[in-house]
N, C-alpha and C positions, 0 to 999 in steps of 0.2 A: 646453310652451314657456314660457319666461320672457321677460317684457318688461322692458326697462331704459329708463326715460325720464329722460334727463339730458343737458343741453346742454354739459356738460364732457366732451369726448371722452376725456381721460385717465381720468377717474373711471368713465366708461361701460366702457372697456376693462378696467379693474381689476375691475369687477363681473362682466363676462363671464368673465374668467379665474377668479374666485372661485366662480362658479356651477357650473362644470364640467358644464354641461348645455346643450342647445340654447337659444340666446337670440337675441332681436331687439333692436336698439338703435334708439331714436327720440330725435332731438334736440329734439323739442317735443311738446306734448300733442296738438296737432291731428293730426299724423301717426299717433300711437298710436291715437287715437279712430277715425280713418278705417280703420285696419287692423282694429280690433275690429269696426267696423260692417260690414266686409267678410265677417265670419263667423267669424274665428278668435278663440277665447277663450283667453287665456293661463292657465296654471296659477297663476302668481304674477307680481306686478308690483313692481319696485323703482322708486320714484318720487322724484325730486328735487322740491322745492317751488318753489324760485326758478328758474323757467324763462323763457326768452324767449317772448313771446306769452302765451297763457293760462297762469296759474301752476298749481302742483300741486293746490291746493284747487279750482280751477275744473274741473280734470280729474276730481277725486274727486266733485264734485257731479254731473257728467255721468255718471260711472260708476254712482253710486248711484241714478240716475233710471230705470234699466232693471232689471227683475227678473233677467235672466240675467247681467248684468255686476256687479250689486251683490254677488254671491257670490264674486267674485275677491279673494283675499287680497292686500293691499298692504302693502309695507314702505317706509316713508319713509326716504330717504337724504338727509340735509341737514346743513348746518352750523348751522342754527337750533336753538335749545334747546326741545325738546318734553317735557322731564322733568316728570312729574306731570300731563300733559295726557291726557285720555281721548279718543282719536280713533277708537274702535271704531265709532261711528256712521257713519264714512266707510269702513268695511271695513278699517281699518288694523290689522294684526296685530302690528306692531312698528315701532320707530324705530331707525335706526343713525345715529350722528353721524359725518359724513365725516372729522372730524379725529381720531377715536379708534377707528373700527371696524377689525376684523381679518377676514381672509378666512374664518376658521372661523365667524365670526358670520353671514356671508352664507351659507355652506354649511349652517349649521343650519336656516335658513329654507327653503333649497332642499330639504334632506332631509325636512323636515316637510310641505311643501306640494306638491312636484312628484313625480309618480309615475314 
């Protein structure tokens, strides 16, 4: 299962289509954390940083605070510039720029991390 956490409905729908695998969309970090707390651990998370409510980094901090969830690979999908920044301590395996990304880039992460 792939989790997409983005408060932009159009972007979330584009990510769902690009993933071509079962996905769940969450409009905010709280909904996603509640779902994860309910027992389902996603294989991969696509995460926007600028969210309504708790932002993406708050979500990442929470994710990193538990042994079972800190192993979940996360791809940041944002219009913010993260070039040259090492985010691996947050479990981030990649960054996609919303303004430049292509569906095949999304698919490459899915192929690598989703069984």
